[in-house]
C-alpha angles and dihedrals in degrees: 000000000000116000090210112099124218090256099047110125119245117264119234087256091051093050089052093046089051091049089053095049094047088052093053113138091234088067092058096217092295097115125084119252120231092268093058094038095058092049089048093048092047088059092044092049092047094054114108085219109077107230119205121228088249087066100048106025095073087063092055088064097037111028093178101053112357093230110096113087124198125249107271114253146110094290096051090042091053094046090050094049090051092050093048091049090051090049092050089048093049090051093051092043093054091045097049109028110010094155092066092056117132129168117247093243089072086064096067147338092256090077119078123233095198091047092049091052094044088054089051096050089049088052092060093060091067090069104030103165092054095048095041089057090048090052091055098047097034111020091160089063091066101033094088093055095043093049095045096043092072099026117132093182125048101177098070123099093251093055094043089053090050095050089050088053098052100080098041089047090053093051091043094052090046092053093045091056100035092100095054091047089054095049092047088051092053093048091050092052096049102054110182094006134104109269110228117206108240089187121054116249110254118240117229093246095043123100110277116263092228090072096243092130090234125119113270094243091053094045129031102355095101094048090048092050093051089048092048 
């Protein structure tokens, strides 16, 4: 039995292996690379609505439409296994130690910033109501990803500002939605039972639970309503 848990981070060799598998000629360039995949899975892991692999994995193989599946085989099984393990790790990382988050492109120049952000933006389309509400209540959280996803130059002031904003935005989004994820987790673990709120309901004029310092009604109320 393997000693690697489902939430173990991928090693450098496994990232390289996954990148090679996703670039296989048989996939005809339709699949994401690891840079895009990690941005995509960051958005998927952040979403208050838990997304099953069957909802996001098709997009890994077909980043344009999410409809073309690979030919079954050892290589596609291995790639899917690595992608799902990385997703499980991202979920655990953002739940347990979100302040230490860093995108993979900070680990080396071989990983693309625009591809990472394009993956993140694509990931937000899998749970449109939640992200649409966040775009209304906190447009500044999404601005870095939207700017960099289509950037052709990364050495101008706007791109550098956007790159500086990626990690803080991920951490802020995670904090804004921590309450929703907690309540959904409680509901799923108490099937058929009355779900008790372990966190008090935030009044509309109370300080927002995300720590922004704003009143709840001017901050996360719209996103919370969409998640409910």
